[in-house]
Structures are given as C-alpha cells and as structure tokens.
C-alpha positions in Angstrom: -17.3 5.8 -9.1 -19.2 3.4 -6.8 -16.2 1.6 -5.6 -17.4 1.3 -2.0 -16.4 -2.4 -1.7 -12.7 -1.5 -1.5 -13.2 0.0 2.0 -14.0 -3.5 3.3 -10.8 -5.2 2.0 -8.2 -2.5 2.7 -6.5 -2.8 6.0 -2.9 -1.9 6.8 -1.7 -5.0 5.1 0.1 -6.3 8.2 -2.0 -9.5 8.2 -4.9 -9.2 5.7 -6.7 -12.1 4.1 -9.4 -12.3 1.5 -11.2 -15.4 0.3 -12.2 -15.6 -3.4 -13.5 -18.3 -5.7 -11.1 -19.3 -8.4 -12.8 -18.3 -11.7 -11.4 -21.4 -13.4 -12.3 -24.2 -10.9 -14.4 -22.5 -8.2 -12.3 -23.6 -5.3 -12.0 -21.1 -2.4 -8.6 -19.4 -2.6 -7.1 -17.4 0.3 -5.3 -14.3 -0.8 -2.8 -13.2 1.9 -1.2 -9.8 1.9 0.9 -8.9 4.9 4.0 -9.4 7.0 3.9 -13.2 6.4 4.0 -12.8 2.7 1.9 -12.0 -0.4 0.5 -15.3 -1.6 -2.5 -17.3 -2.7 -3.2 -20.6 -0.9 -5.8 -23.2 0.0 -6.9 -22.8 3.6 -7.0 -26.1 5.6 -8.8 -26.1 8.9 -6.0 -28.1 10.6 -2.9 -27.0 8.6 -3.6 -23.4 7.9 -2.7 -22.0 4.5 -1.2 -24.7 2.3 0.3 -24.8 -1.2 1.4 -21.1 -1.2 1.8 -19.4 -4.6 3.4 -16.0 -4.7 1.1 -13.2 -5.9 2.2 -11.3 -9.0 1.9 -7.6 -8.1 0.7 -5.1 -10.7 3.6 -2.8 -11.8 2.7 0.8 -10.8 2.6 1.9 -14.5 0.0 -0.8 -15.3 -2.4 0.4 -12.6 -5.5 2.4 -13.7 -8.6 3.8 -12.1 -9.2 3.2 -8.4 -6.0 1.0 -8.1 -3.8 3.7 -9.5 -5.4 6.4 -7.3 -5.0 4.3 -4.2 -1.4 3.3 -5.0 -0.4 6.9 -5.9 -1.9 8.2 -2.7 0.0 5.5 -0.6 3.3 6.3 -2.4 2.7 10.1 -1.9 2.2 9.6 1.8 5.3 7.3 2.0 3.2 4.3 3.1 5.4 1.6 1.5 3.6 -1.4 3.0 0.2 0.0 1.9 1.5 0.8 -1.6 3.0 -2.8 -1.9 -0.3 -4.3 -0.7 -2.3 -2.4 -3.2 0.0 -3.5 -6.0 -0.5 -7.1 -4.9 -4.3 -6.7 -4.5 -4.5 -5.3 -8.1 -2.2 -7.9 -9.4 -2.6 -11.6 -10.3 -2.9 -14.8 -8.3 -2.4 -18.4 -9.2 -4.9 -21.0 -8.0 -3.1 -23.6 -6.0 -5.6 -26.3 -7.1 -5.8 -25.8 -10.9 -2.9 -23.4 -11.6 -5.2 -20.9 -13.3 -4.1 -17.3 -13.1 -6.7 -14.6 -12.3 -7.0 -10.9 -11.7 -7.5 -10.5 -7.9 -9.2 -7.1 -8.1 -11.6 -8.2 -10.7 -12.6 -11.3 -8.7 -12.9 -9.3 -5.5 -15.0 -6.7 -7.2 -17.3 -9.3 -8.8 -17.8 -11.0 -5.4 -18.2 -7.9 -3.3 -19.5 -4.9 -5.2 -22.8 -3.9 -3.7 -25.8 -3.4 -6.0 -26.7 0.3 -5.8 -30.2 1.4 -7.0 
C-alpha cells in the first residue's frame, strides 16, 4: 500500500497540527485536530491560529482505503477521539484566505508521501 506517510501525522488527536499549502491559493493553512477543536486556520506568529474554519469530517460510509481501515480499527477499539480525528483528517477543509475547499488527506499525501524506489 505504501502509505507510510500517515504514521507521521497520526497522534492521539489531543493537540495535533498539520501545515498544508492551499491547492487554490498556496497560502499555508494550519489543520488542527484535537481538544481545542477541528479547524483550519492561518497561523500568525503573534496571535496564534486566526480565522478558524470548522473542518468537514468525512462520513464513515464515505471513507475508503487507508482512511476506512484506520477509522474502522479506531471504532472497533472504542477509541472515539481517534475515530473522530481520522474522520476529520480524511474530510474537507476550507482555506481561510480564499475560501477554497480541499481534501485534507489528498493534500497531506501529496506533500508528504515519500518516493519509494
């Protein structure tokens, strides 16, 4: 499957952040999944995360492949926070700068999948 990049992003979703380029305007978007919320934002050095936009979690029935397997495993093991975090990670985000909506998992994969030879 060669999905090794997911091990670097998956924590326990208590306070996890990823930084992705918006595919529409290229601004760096912070993706937050944790106790403080599930949102996209622009990170400001002095102000922290500003202009929060709620993430749009993927419905469990819409998950496929690696996302489905990870979500089903978390649900089976009764790890609600992990299952919710995975649904968010495989859902959609809105860019706070341009309001473009993008697939978080696709952008994370594009930015982080190692080239295996």
